Phi, psi and omega in degrees: 000125188279351175228164173271126175244128181198144165235106189241094183258144176221149173250118182240138183231136166212162182242158178292159177307127178070005192046051164288135182279064178279345192264080177282179185285337170297337178253341189304307193292312177300320175302312181297309172315311179296309177305322172297321174297324175294309176313308171308315175308335185258007173088001180259180177231133175268119183275325185203147169213138177195170178169204192226169179298353187231358175195164187236155165233135169239146160247114188236151171245118196245156164277165186288340177220139356293170182290157170315306184307308173308319171298311180301312177306318181288322174299308184292332182284306184296320175299310185294321181291321180294310181301324185283313178299324177268007175057042184297333183229156193273005181235174171279126185263148175199159182261152171285157179299156171077170173191170185247142183221132178230131176294148182230121184270159186310331185294334183232019174300314185294316173307318178286309178311312173306310180302312186292312184301337187255026184302320182298315188284329184292314181292353170295327185259337191221140180278161174304316176307317174301314179295319179297313183304310181298321181293314194292313178298318185300331182253017177065030176261127182299126176279132174236145183299103176285353173287347179290344186280134188270000000 
């Protein structure tokens, strides 16, 4: 085959440093657009984004290169730099180290998209830690308390 063909969709989750609730409604729309631009700059497509004041969920369609790790690193570094340079919050903004990423098949893209877009409703019933535990179990990843990260 003379070309590479791939559909690499991922559900990515990461939290603010110390899970501080910095992402208010005044920042949310601009941050989401900014993250979408970073994903596009890396050859990907942001299919959905949602979250809470202390964490984000992304549904992305990426190319084989750059790697998932490179794209997440760029999203986190560029967005935190933008928030800090633009003084969008009264404190120093940062993301926690690490992230969770789950592969998403075409057959469940719409379900994952709806889940991400409905984060606020979801979190009226479930904590972030419960959500992480459920996602990890669903994907066969041993759960570790992500809140233990400083």
